[in-house]
C-alpha positions, 0 to 999 in steps of 0.5 A: 531563506536560501533555496536549499533550505526551502527545498530541504523543508519541502522534502521533509514535508513530502516524505513525512506525508508519505510516511504518515498517509502511506502514499508512494513517493515518486521522482515526479512528485518530489520534483513538483514539491521542490519546484513549488517550494521555490516558486514564491521567490519568482518576485526576486530576479536573482532567484532560481525561477526569477532568472528564467522568468526575468520578464515577470520577476522584474515586474513583480519586484518593481510593482509589489516588492519582495515577499508580498503578493507572491508570499500571500494566501492570494498567491497560494489560492491562485497556484491552487487553481492554476495547478488544478489540471494536475488533479485529474491526472494524479491528485498527488501531483496537485498536492505536491505543488500546493504543499511545496508552495505553502512550505515556502510561506511557512518557513519564511515566517521563521525569517526576521522579516516574516511573511505577508500572508494577508497581503495587501494587509501590512500585517506580517506573520512571524514564528517565533514571536521573539525576534532574537529566535528568528533566522537571518537569510544565509546565516550560520543558524540557517545552515544548521537548520538546513543540515537538520532538515537534510538529516530528517529527510534522510531518516524519513526516506526509508519509511516513506510510502510504507508508513510509520506503522510498517516501519514500527512493525518491522522494528518490533516484529509484531505479528498483529500489526503485520496481520492488520497491514496485510488485511488492509492491502490484501489483493494489491501487492504480493507479500512475504512474511519474514517469520520466526515461529514455533510449530505448535505440534512439534515445537520445532523452531521455524524460520522462513521468508514465507509468501503470504496467501491469505487470512485465517481466523485472525492469522495469516496463511503462508507457504512454507516448504511448498506447504500451506501453513496457518500462522497466528497467536492461537494454538488451536487454530494455527499451525505456527506461533509467531515470535517475530514477524516482518511483513515485506511488501513486494510488487503490485498484485492484480487479482482476477476472480470469478465465481463458478457454480459447481452443481453437477461438476467436479474439481477435475473438470474445473482444473482442466479449464484453468490456465496453469501458467499463473498462480491461482487459488480456489475457495468455496464449498461443495456438497458432494456424494460421499459418505461422512469422513472424519477429519483430524485437527478440524480447527487447524487450517487445511486448504481442502477438508471434507467434513461429512458431505461438505467439501470446503476449500480455502485458498486451495491449490491444484496439488491439494485437491488430488483426493477430491478430483473425482467428487461431483458436486450436488450443490456448491460454488467455488471462487477462482482467484488468479494472482497476476504480476504486472508483466503477466498476460490477462486471464479470461475465465469462461465457464460455459454450460458445455460442462454439464456432461458431468451432471449427476443423473437425476435418479441418483441425486436423491442419494447424494 
């Protein structure tokens, strides 16, 4: 096979693997795959590597001949070991070299001569077995195969890294697939939901590119018109019923989280100590000193809801806490999540005991 066919076939395997196993393709990985796919022909002085390493290629050709030792499992094992130092740096780079090398041996089995995989045994591996269906190097049939590989690589490139499942989800607009994808990668990337939906209360048709915040009762929490809304297939638990949904992955996300003991503290105290320059969400539960308060639509998503003496938070933002800032917790904990972009500064969450100035007097604790 000519060099172009080897590189094209290796590219198909590299991009196909990225689509199947959902690893992120890179220029370095792709280059290592292509280089590995050309390396077995180092036993040929006229090959790409043979010209550069002529002192080695001429000796290999004289001593062993073409497509013998360098096209065997022994050579593949040697390359696997020599490429070993790449594994601690980036396992994908190691796989790229080994996979590229193997792709050369694989496609050479389609050639008339086949490949001596078990060298020094004279047994040759060919595919298919009928010689009439195998290809001659540089023939028109190989050019057709090369064109086919290039076309397949072009088709695979858009879904490489995101995966076939994501590509299918975008094609079908299936909400359940979008939900499962978000759950699988939550906390790793910023996500946007391209959404067509129906408002369960008003029956209004909704269309938006809504940032995704989190999950809620088999659905997703999104921000629409600066308001949190629950999207899902349940008219009881969700505000919006999706008719078409595409989950779009954005830039990497770094989440810094800390649990805060809220006993004797208020949400106002907590918000005063949070860095407002970054996106943050509060989740948790507090028992507060308040009379029982009825809550409408208790099954629908609310980022902050007071039911009796229990204040529950689920991905609540600062603006949604206004009615509850003055309530002091008798018991409870809140998780603070800062969502950071790659360029954001580090956030350090420090909550010392100095805040105990808001502790409820012991004489009143029994009435809370």
